[in-house]
N, C-alpha and C positions, 0 to 999 in steps of 0.2 A: 443529206445530214451534214456532210462535210462543207457543203456550200453555205448552209445556215450558220455553222460554227465560225466560218471565216467572216461572215457578215457581222456576227456578234463580237468577234475578236477585234475588229477594226475600232469600234467605239471604245472598247476597253483599253486598247492600246493608246488611243487618243486621250482617254481620261487619265491614264497613268502619266502620259507625257505632260498633260496640263498640270498635274500635281507636282511633277518634277520642276516644271518651269516656275510654278508658284513658290516652291521651296527655295529655288535659286534666287528668286526675286526677294525673298524674305531674309536672305543672308545678311545684308547690311543692318536690317532691323535687329536680327538676332545678335549680331556683333555688338550693337549698341546696348543690348540687354546684358550680355555676359561680360563685356570688357569693363571692368570697374575702373573709373578714372578719378576716384576720390583721392585727394591729396591730404597729407597730414597737416594738422593745425600748426600755425607758426607760434602762437602763444607768446608774443613779444610783450615785454614789460617796458613801455615807453613812458618815462616821467614827463611831467608837464613843463618843468624847467630844470636847469642845472642847479645843484645845491650851492655851488660857489659863484653862480651867475648873479649879477646884480643889475638893477635897472630894467628898462623895458626890453622886450625881445626885439632883436633886429636881424636883418639878413646877415649871412656869414661874410667872411673876408672876400676881397676881390680876387680875380684870377692872378693878377700881377702883384700879389701880396708883398713881395720882397721890396717893392719900391717904397713901402712905408718906412723902411729903415733909413732912407735918404742917403744911400751910399752909391755913388755912381759906379764904382768898381764892382761892387756886389751885383748891381743890376746887369753890368756887362757879362759877368761870370754866369749869372743865371740864364741869360739869353743864349750864351754860347753853349751851355750845358743842354738846353732844350733842343738844340739842333745837332750837337756833336756827341752827346753822351752815348757810349756804346751799349750800355744796358738798355737804354730806350730803343736804340736801333735793333737790338736783339728781340725786344718785345714787339716791335713793329713786324719783324720777320715772322714771329709766331702768329700774328694776325693773318698774314698771307697764307700760312699753313692751315689755319683754322678755316679760312674762307674756302680754300681748295678742298678741304675735307668735307665741308658742307655741300660743295658742288658735286663731289663724288657720291655722297649719300643721296642727294636729290635726284641723281640720274636714274634711280630705281623707279621713280614716278613717271618716267617718260618711256616711250617705245624704243626698242633697240633695233636699228635698221642697219643692215650690212649688205654689201654687194660682192659678187665673186664671178670669175670667169675662168674657163679652162679650155685647153685644146689638147686632144689626145690622138696619137697615131699608133695603131696596133697592127702588127704583122703576125700572122699565124704560120707556124712551121709546117712545111709540106709533109713531113713524116707523120703528122698528127691527123691528116685528112685522108679520106678514101681515094681521092684522085691523085694524091701525091704532089699536088701543086699548092704552094702557100698562097695566102691572100692578105691583103692590106686593107685597113679600115680607119677612117677618120671620124672623130667625134668632137663637136664644138658645143660648149654650153656657157650661158651667162644667165645670172639670176639675181634677184633681190630677196633677202630674208628679213622678215620683221617678227619681233616677239614682244609681248607686253604682259606684265603681271597685273591683274586687276587688284587694286588695293582696297578690297571690300572692308577690311577690318581696321584700316588706318595704320597698319604696321609701318609701311614705308613713309607715310606722312609724319608719323610720330618720330621716326628716326631722323628725318630731315629737320624737324623742329628742334630735336635734341642737338643736332650738329650746328644749327644756326644759333642756338643759345650758347653753345660752346664758343662760337665765333664772337658773339657779343661779349662773353666773359673774357676773351683774349684782349678785347679793347679796354675793358676795365682794368685788366692786368697791366696793360701798357700805361694807363693813367696812374696806377698805383706805383709802378716803377718810376715814372716821371716825377711824381710827388716826392717819393723817397730820395731821388737824385737831387731835387731842388733843396730839400731839407738838409741833405748831406753837404751840399755846397755852402749853405748858410752856416751850418755848424763848423765846418772846417775853416771858413773865412773868419768867423768870430774868434775861434781858438787861435788863429794866427795873429789877429789884432791883439788879443789878450796877452799872448807871448811877447809881442813887441812892446806892449805897455809894461809888462813885468821886467823886460830887459832894460827899458829906459829907467825904471824906478831903481833897479839894481845898480845900474851905472851911476845914477845920481847919488845913491847911498854910498857907493864905493868912493865917489869923489868926496863926499862929506867925511867918510871914514879916513881917507888919506889926508884931508885938510886938518882934521883933528889930530891925526897921528903926527903930522909935521909940527903942530903946536905943542904936543906932549914931548916930542923929541927936543924942541927948543928949551922947554922947561927942564928936561932931563939934563941937557947940557949945562943949564944954569944952576942945576942942583936943587930945583924945586919940585922935581918929579922923580919917581923911582923906576927901576927897570921893570917892575911888575906892571905898572901902568902902560909902559911902552909895549910889553908883550901882549897884554890884553887887547890893546887897540890893533896891533898887528894881526892878532888872531881873528878879530872881527873883520878886518879888511880882507884877509885871506879867505875867510868863509864866504863873504859876499862875492869875491872874485871867482870862487869855485862854482857858484851857482850860474854864472853867465853862460857856460856851454849848454846847460840844460835848456835854457830858453832858446838858444840858437837851434838846438835839435828840434824843438817843438815847431819853430817857425819853418824850418826847411822841410820837415816831414809833412806839415799841413800844406805847404806849397806843392809838394809832390802829390798829395792826395787831391788837391784841386786840379792839378794837371790831368790826372786820370779821369776825374769827373767831367771835364770838358773835352775829353777825347784827345789829349795831347801828351807827348812824352815830357817828363820833367826837364830834360835838357833843352827843350825849345819852349819853355814856359816860365814866366816870371809874374810876380804879383807885387804891387807896390805896398799895399797894406795901409797902415796909419794908426789910429787910436780908437778905442771904444768910446772915448769922450765925444767924438764927432758923429756917432751913430745914434739915431733916434729910435726909440721903442714905440711903434705905432699902437694906437688904440685898436683892440681886437674885439669886435662884437661876436659873441658866441652863437647868437641866434637861438632857435628852439631845438630841443633834443629830437623832436619828430622830423626836423629838416635834415638831421645828420644822416639819416638812412639814405637820402638821395644825394648828399653832399660828399660822402666818402666813397672813392672808387673801390676800395677793398671790400666794403659792404655790398656794393653793387655787383662786384665780382662773385662773392659768395651767393648772392641772390640768383644771378644768371646760372651758376653751376647747379643750384637747387632746381630751377625751372628745367634745365636740361635733363636732370635726373628724373623729374616727373614724366617727361616725354619718353625717356628710355624705359620706364616702367610700363607705360602704355604700349610701347612697341613690343616689349617682352610678353605682355598679356595677349596681344593680338597674334603672337606666334602659335598659340594653341589652336587656332581656327584654320579652316582649309585655305590652301593657296591655289588660286585659279590663274592659269596662264593661257594665253592665246599665241599661236605661232602660225605664220603664213609664209609661203614661198611662191614667187612668181618669176618666170624666166622663159628662155627659149633654148631649144636643143636641136641640133641638126648634124647630119653626117657630112654636109657640105657647107663651107663657109658662105657661099653665095646665097643659099636658102636659109641661113640662120635666122633672119628676121622675117621670114615669111609667115603667113597665117597658120600653116600646119606645124610650125615649130614651137608654138606657144604651149606652156604647161603651167599648172599651179597646184599647190597643196595648201590645205588649211586644217588646223587641228586645235583642239581645246583640251586642257588637262586640269584635273582637280586632284590635289594632294592633301590628305588629311593625316596628321600625325596620330598614330594609334598607340605605339609603345616605343619609347626612345630611352628607356633606362633612367628616366628622371632628368634628362638633359634640359628640356624646356623649363621644367619646374625649378631646376637649379639656377638657370639663367634668370628666371623671374625673381627668385629669392635673392640672388646676388644684386640685381638692380634695385630691389626694395631695400636691401641693406645699405647700398650706396646712397639711396635717397634719404634714409634716416640719418646716415653719417653727415651728409651735406646739410640736412636740416639743423643738426646740432652745431655744425660749423657756422651756419648763417646766424643762428641765435647767439653764439659766442662772439661773432664779429660785431653784431649790434651792441651787445653788452660791453665788449672791449672798447668799442668806439665811445660810448658814454663815459667809461672809466678813464680813457685817455684824455678826454676833454676836461673832466673833473680834476685829474691830477695836474694837467698843464695849467688850469686856472689857479689851483692852489699854489703851485710853484711860482707862477708869474706874480701873483699878488704878494706872497711872502718874500720873494726875492726883491721885489720893488721896495717893500718896507725895510728889508734888511740892508739894501743899498743906501737908503736914506739914513739909517742909523749908523752905518759904517762910515759914511761921509762925515758925519758929526765927529766920530772917533778920530778920523784922519785929521780934521781941522784942529782938534784938541791936541793930538800928538805932535802936529807940526808946530803949534804954538809953544808947547813945552820944550821941544828940541831947540827951537830958535832962542828961547830964553836961556836954556842951559848952556848952549854954545856961547852966547854973548857973555854970560857970567863967568864961564870958564876962561874966556879971554881977559876978563877983569880980575880973575883970581879969587872969586868969592864963592865958588862952588867946586865940589870935588869931582874927580874924573868919573867915579862910579855913577854919579847922577847923570852925567852926559852920556855915558855908555848905555845906561838903561833907557833914557829917552830916545836915543838914536835907534836902538833895537825895536822899541815900541813903535816908532814912526814907520820904520821899514816894514814891520809886520802888518801894521794897519793899512799902509798903502798897497801892499801886495794882496792883502785880503780883500780890499775894496775892488781891485781889478778882477779877482776871482768871483766875487759876488756879482759884479756887473756882467761878467761872462755868463754866469748862471742865469741871470735875468734874460740875456739875449737868447740863450739856448732854450729857456722856457717859452719865450715868445715864438721861436721857430717850432717848438713842439706843439704849441697851441694851434698855430697855423696848420701844421700837418694833421693834428687830431681833428680839426674842423674840415679837413678835405682840401685845404689850400686854395679855397675859392672855386674848386671844381665841383660840378660843371657849371655852365651857365644855367640859371634857374630853370628847372624842368618840372613838369607836373607828373601826375600818375602815382599810383600806390605801389609799394614794393611787393614783388612776388605775387 
């Protein structure tokens, strides 16, 4: 009876073992069924063209967009900033960190192999033995240990992909920092040129005011002008003179700003400058709004962050399933060093373990919900980055077009004011116009000239903003759909 029972138990045990093997083999398939990898919809509203864009759609600006301003000094500053700007250098260092983190995360997909060796000498006290004589014993051991976690559910793979996307995002962050640094160099340089132009205009106006003041003093000495005329012209000259230090402050402060942007101290940096009249405003093709998603590094950064969050959610979901680990040890052990590597000294151990979370107080569920919340947050951040990109381009197009028209109209106003002042000064010398008329025309001319410089500066800054909004020519044209 017992013998028959044993005979029947063998097939039963083999059947249960077969079922267990089949169940283990089905684990990857079950994981594919239970791990939901659905991603939220992007729901992007991409217009067909810019509202302020005119003409046919063209490719965006070139990589070296600053050369379009035809300023040799600006080009030198831009190139120096690309290689020496400390913000860019810090962003590059963050890339190194992100790459290293991806390497650390990816190590979970590979076996862990370690080796060890030990030598032990033990002496037993004589008082502890029945013979009363102590003994000595040697033990030598060397072995290799290998362990590996089977990534059935793709948890480690998803973690690696999330870390790799974070490393990609760090590269887009570097490009965003570089684009911002280039735009800051352009803005600071144009503000310096504008301050130099305003300083020249103020000095020319001061010279004209002193020239007229000398003429009025001559008439006052001759008795054909009164002291009020002299005082008014002296007040005008003093007011113009008081504005000169403000322009000097702007020039020197923007010089210091440029020094920091190119990674140098202000004490060892100088810039020649010039005038905005010699700077050209390049034609800037805006391209298509759909291209902007690939052209702006900040949008690509938000996209990479979202993709990383998607993989993090997959990793968090996979944490609910069993963890299967394999461990093995192989080595030699002997009481004598001479026989350590002999055939009889060899030993090995092998084990497999399966760990299934049953109750963790909501820890895994909380981690999943946290990664899902992060995913939704980055989705909204990505949507906002895209919409903000379209808005930045529209605003820059509006500003550039309107400032261009405003500069044209203001140039007409300057020509008229210049002509009126020249006529009034000439007639003042002839004695056929009163001083009040000359004073008014002089103030009108100075205001019109100063305003023209500010309008021209606004046009330059609008052009830089448009280049920045379009991604500054970054990157070389690439294909592929976002996210």
